[in-house]
C-alpha positions, 0 to 999 in steps of 0.5 A: 644578536642574529649575528650571535645566534647564527654563530651559536647555531654554526659552533653547535653543528661542528660539534656535532659533527666533529663527535659523530666523525668521532663515534663513526670511526671508532670501535669500542670494547667493554670487558664484564670479567672471566672472558665476556666481552662487548664490541661495537663497531664504527656501524653501530654493530654489537657483538658478544664473546663469551657472555657470561655477564653474570659472573662472580668478578663483575659486581654489575652483572645484573645491571650490565646483563639488564643494559643489553638490549641490542645484539647482533652477534654472540660469538662462542669459543666453547661449550663451558659453563663460564663461556656459555654464561647468559648467552640463551637469556640474551639471544632470546631477549635480543635476537641475537645470532649465534656465531660458533663452530657447527658441533658447537652450534648443535650442542647449543640447541640441543643442550642448552636451549638456544632459540634455534631460529638465531642459529644458522649454517651460515653463522659457522665456520671451523679452524682457518676458515673465515665468514663474513657478517653483518653485510660485511661490518666484521669478518671472523676467522677461526682460530685454534685453541688448546682446551676442552669443549665439552657442553654441560646439559642445561638445567631442566633437561629431561637428560641427567645433568652431564657432559656432551661433546660439542666439539673443539674450542675455539679462539677468534680473530675478528676483523671490524670494518674501519676498526681494529683487528682483535684476537680473542684467545678462548681458553688456551695454553701457548701454541706455536702457531699463534705467530700466524694469526696476523697482523693483531692490534687488541689481543684478549689473552688469558693470564688465570692459569690452571685451566688455561695459560698462566702470566708466564706463558701468557706473557710468552704469546704476547711476544708471539702475537705482537699486538698492539694492546693486550687486554688480560682475561680469564682471571680472578673470578675464583681462588683457583685462577691464581694468575694475576695482571700485576703478575703478567704486567711485571713479565712484560715489563721485564720484556720491554713489550707496552700496551697492556690495559687492564679493564675492570668489569664493565670498563670500556676501552675506546679504538680510535 
């Protein structure tokens, strides 16, 4: 009986060590619809990008938002409402720090009521610049995007609802320690300097058309960047975003490009 108990205990210990090793070496990425993503690093840090969690395309939006009790950073590509999303509520609840350009950070505080205590110059950067965050757990480089960058004045402001200057839009090149290199394009058209972004494991690419690249130009962007995995985003939230993942995947297949990963809202993929 004692030998059996020792054997069981040993097996449980080995299983625990295996699970721990897996968790320690993995990065999870959750898609919430539109351009919103959650990244959990191997070190357990949580990043949100463009956190409109309760967007119309996410049937689990309220539940997903309530589940966000630990967020370390919010990365914001530009000031449009479908990217600002729920960032103020999340920051007030979790203390999440804002990572963006200096102009957009100032606009977020002045016009969207982002908690100033959760901002700082060390969290800002400009195109081509890199910042190291969370004690080296992630490095963020600011990448240009071809789009607009204005911000709407928040509801409840003493000023009339209006657009204000909020700097230039961006994408992000995120290097995760012991994890993947991630390129979130932000809202953008195709541009030639995408070829200079660098090695990319995961590319989050807008495909919806009208305000960003459609499937055809998004596929060309993927051919240019050559990521190992491609996750389409910014589509289907409204009918006017007419580009579809099916169209995108069909064009990729014609070019013999593999690696597209279609995530439904609230779905997670793990990078090991």
